C-alpha positions in Angstrom: 105.8 100.2 113.4 107.6 97.9 111.0 111.1 98.1 109.6 111.7 95.9 106.6 115.3 95.1 105.8 116.5 93.1 102.8 118.4 93.2 99.6 117.1 95.3 96.8 114.3 93.7 94.7 113.2 91.4 97.5 109.7 92.8 97.7 109.8 95.1 100.7 107.8 97.9 99.1 105.4 95.4 97.5 104.8 93.8 100.9 104.2 97.2 102.5 101.7 98.1 99.8 99.9 94.8 100.1 99.7 95.1 103.9 98.4 98.6 103.6 95.7 97.6 101.3 94.8 94.6 103.4 94.5 96.7 106.5 92.3 99.2 104.7 94.9 102.1 105.2 96.1 104.6 102.7 99.7 105.1 101.7 101.7 108.2 102.4 105.0 108.6 100.6 107.3 111.6 100.2 107.4 112.9 96.7 111.0 114.1 96.0 111.6 117.0 93.7 114.6 119.1 92.7 115.8 121.2 95.6 113.8 119.0 98.1 115.2 119.9 101.5 114.6 120.1 105.2 111.7 122.5 105.0 109.9 120.4 102.4 110.3 117.3 104.5 108.9 119.0 107.6 105.9 120.2 105.5 105.4 116.6 104.3 105.5 115.3 107.8 102.9 117.9 108.8 100.7 116.7 105.9 101.1 113.1 107.2 100.0 114.1 110.7 97.1 116.1 109.4 95.9 113.2 107.3 96.3 110.7 110.2 93.8 112.5 112.3 91.0 111.4 110.0 92.2 108.0 108.9 95.1 105.6 109.6 98.0 105.8 107.2 101.1 103.8 106.2 104.2 106.0 105.9 106.6 104.5 103.3 110.1 105.9 103.6 112.9 104.2 101.7 116.7 104.8 101.5 116.1 106.8 98.3 114.1 109.4 100.4 117.1 110.2 102.5 118.2 113.3 100.7 119.8 114.9 103.8 121.0 113.1 106.9 118.8 115.2 109.1 115.8 113.3 107.7 116.9 110.3 109.6 116.8 112.2 112.9 113.2 113.1 112.1 112.4 109.5 111.4 114.1 108.5 114.6 111.9 111.0 116.5 108.8 109.7 114.8 109.6 106.1 115.8 110.8 106.7 119.4 108.7 109.7 120.6 105.9 109.7 118.1 106.4 113.4 117.1 109.0 115.6 115.5 109.9 118.3 118.1 108.9 121.9 117.2 107.1 120.7 114.1 103.9 122.7 114.9 103.5 126.2 116.2 101.0 126.5 119.1 98.4 128.1 116.8 98.7 125.2 114.3 98.1 122.5 116.9 94.4 123.4 117.2 93.7 122.1 113.7 94.9 118.7 114.8 93.3 118.6 118.2 89.9 119.7 117.0 88.8 116.5 115.3 90.0 114.5 118.3 88.2 116.4 121.1 85.1 114.1 121.2 87.2 110.9 121.3 89.5 112.4 123.9 86.6 113.5 126.2 85.2 109.9 125.9 88.6 108.6 127.0 88.8 111.0 129.9 91.6 113.1 128.4 91.5 116.8 129.0 93.8 119.9 129.0 97.4 119.3 128.1 96.9 115.6 127.5 94.8 116.5 124.4 97.8 117.2 122.2 99.4 113.9 123.2 96.2 112.1 122.5 95.9 113.7 119.0 99.4 112.7 117.9 
C-alpha cells in the first residue's frame, strides 16, 4: 500500500500512474456520476476485488472521490483488514474463490481459509 501526500499539482497521480505502468499493473479508479452514493461505491469495490483475482491492480482514490464520509470507512477497512465487511453475500463469494482454488491447494489452504486466501 502507498499513501501519497502533498500539495495539489505536485504529481501524486502522475507518479501513481507511472508506478502502475512500470509494475505492469492496471489502474482501477472510481468513476463518479450524478447521484453517486454508498451503493455505487460498494459495487465499484466489488468490481475491484473481482478484477484483482485475475491480475494485480492499482486502486487510485483521491480526495475528489470522497463524496460521502462513509467512503473513508470503507477505505480504512481495505487498508487495515483487506476487505470491506459484508461486501459479498455467501453465494457471491464462490465467484471470487473459484479462480484461486488451484493456487490455494498448492499453498495448502483449504476450507474456511480459502476466502481469506482469495481476498
